[in-house]
N, C-alpha and C positions, 0 to 999 in steps of 0.2 A: 700118317699123322693127322690128327684132327685139330680143329680150332678150339682153344680153351679160353674161357672167359669166366671169371668168378661172378657170383651173384651181385656183389656190390658194384662191379663195373657195369654189369647188365642193367642194374637199377638206374645208374647214372645215365646210361645211354637212353633208357626209356624216358627219363625225365627230360633230357635234352630234346628228344623227339617230340614229346607232348608240348613243350614250351615253344619249339620252332613251329609246329603246326598251328598252334594258337596264334602266334605272331603273324604268320603268313595269312591265316584266315581273317584276322582283323584288318590287315593291310588290304586284302582283296575287297572286303566290305567297304573300306574307306575309299578305295579307287572306284568301285562300282557306283557308289552313291555319294560321291564327294559334294555335289551341289546341294543335296538335301542335308548332309551333315554339317556343312559350313554354316548353315542358317540355324543350327541347333548347337551352338558352341558350348552351352552349359552341360551337355551330355558327354562331351569329349574331354580327355585329358589335354594338357597343353601341347604335348608332343603329337597326339593324334590330330589336334586341330591344325597345327603347323603342317603336318604331313598332308592332310586333306586340302588345305589352302594352297600349298605348293603344287600338289597334283592338279588341282582345278586350274590354277594359273597356267600350268604347262599345257593342259588340254585346251584352254582358251586360245593360247598362242598358236597351237597346232591348227585348231579349227579356223582361226583368222587367216592363216597362211594358205590353207587348203580348201576350205568349204565356204566360210561365211561371206567372203567377198563375192563369190559367184552367186550365192543365194540372194544376197542383197541386190545384185544387178538384175537378176531374173524377177525379183519381187518389188520392183520400183513402185508399182501402184499400191502395194501394201506397205504401210509404214510400220515395220516391226523393228524394235530395238535389238541390239546384239544380245542383251540379256534374255529377251523373249525367245530369240532363236536358240540360245543355249538351253533354256528351259525345255524347249521342244525336242532338242537333239539328245540331251543327256538323260539316262535312265533315272527313275525314282523308285524308292522301295515300294514293294507291293504290300499294302496293308490288308489285302484280302487273303494273303497267304496263311495257311494253317501252321501253328507252332505248338510244340509240347511245352508245358510249364507245370511247375509245382507250386502250390499255395504255400504261404509262409506258416508261421506258428499260430496265426489268428484266423478265424473264419471270416469270409467276406460275404456279407448278406446283401442281396438286392442288386446284383450286377445286371444291368439292362443290355440285352442283346437285340439290336435292330436288324431285321432281315430285309432283303430286297423286295419282298412281297408286301411291304407296309404292315408287317406284323411285328410286334415286340414281345419278347419273352424275358422274364426276370428269373435269374437262377441264384443259388447260394453256393459258394465254394467252401468246402470243408478244409480245415487245416491239415497240412502235410499230404493232401491228396494230389494226384497227378491228373492233368486234363489236356485235351487237344481242342484248340479253338482258334478262330481267326484273330490275327494280331490286332486288327482295328478295335476289337472289343476289350482287349486287355492292356493296351498301351499305357493308359493312365495308371493302372495298378503296378505296372513295371517301373514307371517313373517314381512312384511312391515307395518302391522296394517292398511291396506286399507280396509279390510273386517272384519266382526265378524261372528263367527259360532253361529248358533241359537240352 
């Protein structure tokens, strides 16, 4: 006897899987970079902001109990605030990471790319084309909804 599943059931299972994976991926990003996201509240939905804030408060409480007190006692000659220590301990998004994106329906002319070698390059992005570029160059376009990450 084999397992039988009609195509409508299978389609529903596929949709459930995609929605679950998307939710888990978003939660993972909020957990990984909660400190950075809490300062950019306008980019998050209300639920995402509450989740990131709650997660960050839990991490702070854990670090206070386990690490921060010992770090402060060892670094008495250096007057670092708790927030400064947290900024050093918690990860931040890597804006040098390369991402795939697709341009929207309008061309983007004159995108300035600054390189580490003190050279600048200006490029044009054609509509509906796909590109691979460092995130730091396109973050403003993403905020303005001129491009979409793939």
